[in-house]
C-alpha positions in Angstrom: -69.1 34.6 11.7 -69.4 31.4 13.7 -69.5 27.9 12.1 -71.2 24.8 13.6 -72.0 21.3 12.5 -75.3 19.6 13.3 -76.5 16.1 12.8 -80.2 16.7 11.9 -82.2 19.5 10.3 -84.6 19.1 13.2 -82.2 21.5 14.9 -82.9 24.3 12.3 -86.2 25.9 11.6 -87.5 25.4 8.1 -88.0 29.2 7.6 -84.4 29.9 8.5 -83.0 27.2 6.3 -85.2 27.9 3.3 -84.4 31.6 3.4 -81.0 30.6 2.1 -82.3 28.4 -0.7 -82.7 29.4 -4.3 -86.4 29.0 -5.3 -85.3 27.0 -8.3 -83.5 24.5 -6.0 -86.3 22.4 -4.5 -83.9 19.5 -3.5 -82.1 21.8 -1.0 -85.2 22.8 0.8 -85.7 21.9 4.4 -88.8 19.8 3.6 -86.9 17.6 1.1 -83.8 17.0 3.1 -85.6 16.3 6.4 -87.9 13.8 4.7 -84.8 11.9 3.7 -83.9 11.8 7.4 -87.4 10.9 8.6 -87.5 7.8 6.3 -83.9 6.6 6.7 -82.7 7.4 3.2 -79.9 9.1 5.0 -78.3 7.8 8.2 -76.5 4.6 9.2 -78.3 2.2 6.9 -77.0 3.7 3.6 -73.9 5.5 4.9 -75.1 9.1 4.5 -74.5 10.6 7.9 -75.7 14.2 8.1 -73.1 16.8 9.0 -74.9 20.0 8.1 -72.7 23.0 8.1 -74.2 26.2 9.5 -72.8 29.7 9.6 -74.3 32.3 11.9 -73.6 36.1 12.0 -75.0 38.2 14.8 -77.2 35.2 15.8 -78.7 34.9 12.4 -78.2 32.0 10.0 -76.5 33.4 7.0 -75.1 30.3 5.2 -75.3 26.5 5.2 -74.3 23.4 3.3 -76.0 20.0 3.1 -72.9 18.0 4.1 -72.7 14.2 4.8 -70.1 11.8 6.1 -69.9 8.9 3.7 -68.4 5.4 4.1 -69.2 4.5 0.4 -69.7 6.3 -2.9 -73.3 5.1 -3.6 -75.9 7.6 -4.7 -73.5 10.3 -5.7 -73.3 10.1 -9.6 -69.8 11.6 -9.6 -67.8 8.5 -9.7 -64.6 8.1 -7.7 -64.4 4.3 -7.4 -60.9 4.4 -9.0 -59.7 6.9 -6.5 -60.9 4.6 -3.7 -59.1 1.6 -5.2 -55.9 3.6 -5.7 -56.0 4.5 -2.0 -56.6 0.8 -1.1 -53.6 -0.3 -3.2 -51.4 2.2 -1.4 -52.5 0.9 2.0 -54.6 4.0 2.8 -58.3 4.4 3.7 -60.4 6.4 1.3 -63.5 6.1 3.4 -64.9 7.9 5.3 -65.0 11.0 3.2 -67.2 14.2 3.3 -69.6 15.0 0.5 -71.7 18.1 0.0 -74.6 17.0 -2.2 -78.2 16.1 -2.4 -78.4 12.4 -1.7 -79.3 10.2 -4.8 -79.9 13.4 -6.8 -77.6 14.2 -9.8 -79.1 17.7 -10.2 -77.0 20.9 -10.6 -77.9 23.4 -7.9 -76.8 25.7 -5.1 -74.5 23.9 -2.6 -73.3 26.9 -0.7 -76.6 28.1 0.6 -76.4 31.9 1.0 -79.4 34.2 0.8 -77.3 37.0 -0.6 -75.3 35.5 -3.4 -72.9 38.4 -3.6 -71.5 37.6 -0.2 -68.2 36.3 -1.5 -66.6 36.5 2.0 -69.3 34.2 3.3 -68.8 31.7 0.5 -65.1 31.6 1.1 -65.7 31.1 4.8 -68.0 28.2 4.1 -65.5 26.5 1.8 -62.7 26.9 4.3 -64.8 25.8 7.3 -65.8 22.6 5.4 -62.1 21.8 4.9 -61.4 22.5 8.6 -64.2 20.1 9.5 -62.7 17.5 7.1 -59.3 17.9 8.8 -60.9 17.6 12.3 -62.5 14.3 11.3 -59.3 13.1 9.6 -61.1 12.1 6.4 -59.5 11.5 3.1 -61.3 14.1 1.1 -64.2 16.5 0.7 -66.4 16.7 -2.4 -68.9 19.3 -3.6 -71.1 17.7 -6.2 -73.1 19.3 -9.1 -72.3 22.9 -8.2 -74.2 25.6 -9.9 -72.5 28.4 -11.9 -72.1 30.7 -8.9 -70.7 28.1 -6.6 -68.4 26.8 -9.4 -66.9 30.2 -9.8 -66.2 30.4 -6.1 -64.4 27.0 -6.2 -62.4 27.8 -9.3 -60.9 30.7 -7.4 -60.1 28.7 -4.2 -56.6 27.2 -4.2 -57.4 24.2 -2.1 -60.1 22.7 -4.5 -59.7 20.9 -7.8 -62.5 21.1 -10.4 -64.0 18.1 -12.2 -66.3 18.4 -15.2 -69.1 16.1 -16.2 -71.8 16.0 -18.9 -75.5 15.8 -18.7 -78.3 16.6 -21.3 -80.5 19.6 -20.6 -83.3 21.3 -22.4 -83.8 25.1 -22.6 -87.1 26.8 -23.4 -86.7 29.4 -26.2 -90.2 30.8 -25.6 -91.9 28.0 -27.5 -95.7 28.5 -28.0 -96.5 24.8 -27.9 -94.9 21.4 -28.7 -95.6 21.8 -32.4 -93.7 25.1 -32.4 -90.9 23.4 -30.6 -90.7 20.6 -33.2 -90.7 23.2 -36.0 -87.1 24.0 -35.0 -86.0 20.4 -35.6 -84.6 19.0 -38.8 -87.2 17.1 -40.8 -85.8 13.7 -40.0 -85.7 14.3 -36.2 -89.1 15.9 -36.2 -90.7 12.9 -38.0 -89.0 10.5 -35.5 -90.6 12.3 -32.5 -94.0 12.6 -34.0 -93.9 8.9 -34.8 -92.9 8.0 -31.2 -95.8 10.1 -29.8 -98.2 8.6 -32.3 -97.2 5.0 -31.5 -98.0 5.6 -27.8 -101.5 6.8 -28.7 -102.1 4.0 -31.2 -101.3 1.4 -28.5 -104.1 2.9 -26.4 -101.9 4.3 -23.6 -103.2 7.4 -21.9 -101.2 9.8 -19.8 -102.1 12.1 -16.9 -100.1 14.6 -14.9 -100.7 15.0 -11.2 -99.2 17.4 -8.6 -98.5 16.2 -5.1 -101.8 17.0 -3.5 -103.7 15.3 -6.4 -102.1 11.9 -5.9 -104.2 9.3 -4.0 -102.9 6.7 -1.6 -103.5 4.0 -4.1 -101.7 6.0 -6.8 -98.7 6.5 -4.5 -98.6 2.7 -3.9 -98.7 2.0 -7.6 -96.0 4.5 -8.4 -93.8 3.2 -5.6 -94.1 -0.3 -7.0 -93.0 0.9 -10.3 -90.1 2.8 -8.7 -88.9 -0.3 -6.8 -89.2 -2.5 -9.9 -86.6 -0.4 -11.8 -84.1 -1.1 -9.1 -85.0 -4.8 -8.9 -84.4 -5.2 -12.6 -81.0 -3.5 -12.3 -80.0 -5.3 -9.1 -80.0 -2.0 -7.2 -81.7 -0.9 -4.0 -84.7 1.5 -3.8 -83.5 3.8 -1.0 -86.6 6.1 -1.1 -89.6 4.6 0.8 -93.2 5.3 -0.1 -93.3 7.3 3.2 -90.7 9.7 1.8 -92.7 10.4 -1.3 -95.9 10.8 0.7 -94.3 13.3 3.0 -92.9 15.6 0.4 -96.2 15.4 -1.4 -97.7 16.9 1.7 -94.9 19.4 2.5 -94.1 20.6 -1.0 -97.1 19.5 -3.2 -96.7 22.1 -5.9 -93.2 20.9 -6.6 -94.3 17.3 -7.3 -95.1 16.5 -11.0 -96.1 12.8 -11.4 -96.7 11.4 -14.8 -98.9 8.3 -14.8 -99.5 6.1 -17.8 -102.7 4.0 -18.1 -103.6 1.1 -20.4 -107.2 -0.4 -20.3 -107.9 1.3 -17.0 -104.7 -0.1 -15.3 -101.6 2.0 -14.6 -98.6 0.5 -16.5 -95.8 3.1 -16.0 -94.9 6.4 -14.2 -92.3 9.1 -14.3 -91.6 11.2 -11.2 -90.4 14.8 -11.5 -89.8 17.7 -9.2 -90.1 21.3 -10.3 -88.5 24.5 -9.1 -89.5 28.0 -9.8 -88.3 27.9 -13.4 -87.0 24.4 -14.0 -88.3 20.8 -14.1 -86.2 17.9 -12.9 -86.9 14.3 -14.1 -86.0 11.8 -11.4 -87.5 8.3 -11.4 -89.1 6.0 -14.0 -90.8 2.6 -13.6 -93.2 0.3 -15.5 -95.0 -3.0 -15.3 -95.4 -3.5 -19.0 -93.3 -2.6 -22.1 -94.9 -0.3 -24.7 -93.1 1.0 -27.7 -91.8 4.6 -27.1 -93.7 5.0 -23.7 -90.4 5.7 -21.9 -89.8 8.6 -24.2 -93.3 9.9 -23.9 -93.5 9.7 -20.1 -90.0 10.8 -19.2 -89.4 13.4 -21.9 -92.3 14.6 -24.0 -94.8 15.0 -21.2 -92.2 17.0 -19.3 -91.5 19.1 -22.3 -95.2 19.8 -22.8 -95.4 20.7 -19.1 -92.4 23.1 -19.3 -93.8 24.8 -22.4 -97.3 25.1 -20.9 -96.0 26.5 -17.6 -93.3 28.6 -19.2 -90.5 26.9 -17.3 -87.0 27.7 -18.6 -85.2 24.4 -18.2 -85.7 20.7 -18.1 -83.1 18.3 -16.6 -84.3 14.8 -17.3 -81.7 13.0 -15.2 -78.1 11.7 -15.5 -76.5 10.2 -18.6 -78.3 9.2 -21.9 -76.9 10.3 -25.2 -80.2 9.3 -26.8 -81.7 12.5 -25.2 -79.8 14.6 -27.8 -82.1 13.7 -30.7 -85.1 14.9 -28.5 -83.6 18.3 -27.9 -81.7 17.8 -24.7 -78.2 19.2 -25.5 -74.9 18.3 -23.8 -74.3 20.5 -20.8 -71.2 20.6 -18.7 -71.6 19.9 -15.0 -69.1 20.6 -12.2 -67.8 19.2 -8.9 -65.1 20.5 -6.6 -62.7 18.2 -4.7 -60.3 18.6 -1.7 -57.8 15.8 -1.1 -56.0 15.6 2.2 -53.0 13.4 1.1 -50.5 15.6 -0.8 -49.2 12.8 -3.1 -52.7 11.7 -4.0 -53.7 15.3 -4.6 -51.0 15.6 -7.2 -51.9 12.4 -8.9 -55.7 13.2 -8.9 -54.9 16.7 -10.2 -53.0 15.2 -13.1 -55.8 12.8 -13.8 -58.4 15.7 -13.7 -56.4 17.8 -16.2 -56.4 14.9 -18.7 -60.1 14.1 -18.0 -61.1 17.7 -18.5 -59.5 17.8 -21.9 -61.2 14.5 -22.9 -64.6 15.7 -21.5 -64.4 18.9 -23.6 -63.6 16.9 -26.7 -66.6 14.6 -25.9 -69.0 17.5 -25.5 -67.8 19.1 -28.7 -68.4 15.9 -30.6 -71.9 15.5 -29.1 -72.8 19.0 -30.1 -72.5 18.0 -33.7 -75.5 15.7 -33.3 -78.0 18.5 -32.3 -81.4 17.8 -33.9 -82.1 21.6 -34.4 -81.9 23.3 -37.7 -78.7 25.2 -38.3 
């Protein structure tokens, strides 16, 4: 096997790259990642420098990893600011570092892209070659973020990596016939709460529609993007994804785009952007121009749940954080990342921290599980 590093997916055919990607992992598709390149969401401006790792065997691409050289920790959602500050206090440089992730996307998924998932020898080779590249660049560390169950098992058996758990809130479809059937599994109190929230949206005169990528007009994309930017403006953040990015993936992967638009008196007032895989829905961005009681819950959660039930999708990940999601049926779910640290002393210190954090995270998840809205 031969390993190489490239700086743009323009150097790889979409067919070769996508042949390695799990159909339920739309964010790792060639179309999504290259759209980030085309519209400067990755590159010098935001400090995500592509370092895609490729593995060839007999002149055929057999594995890859979406790797980036980072000079900051923005857009990762696995927070290591304290690690960076500790390096600084010790007179060392934490940046640059290497990250294997989907930029700005806290979604669990395949990070070691291998068409044949049982090729453990290839997975080990990819993990080791990533470390060798990190050493060649003399970076402080290498981080694999939001690894799926298969990748997580690979990393748990690799001596050089340390594992870090996190928590999100995911929904799973237990073959519900419709939304009413779903609610029938809730306790009476929680069921009444959700029905009230949905009723309030209707009583305020707000109407909702769901559009796939090829159904969204130029005007609707502009309205959506204004909402998207407004969320970052209110939170003093920066909207890294341009309207051109959204329009490109709407053309190249239209069936994956699920856009919820909310209208009041013939004017759009809010939107929620989702991307779907073969069997999962992923909630990503929300924005609005007016506040309506419970509209956020309706657009970001209930419309997505309706969609999943109707289309028989197995899972709905509505985004990072948010304990309020539990009462709506999104239960605490452990996420994982894997970390390699170059400096031996810091590796020991971080390993000690991770052992304590892992115990605390397990206690936190167990406590959250007691708040499930479902009948026992």
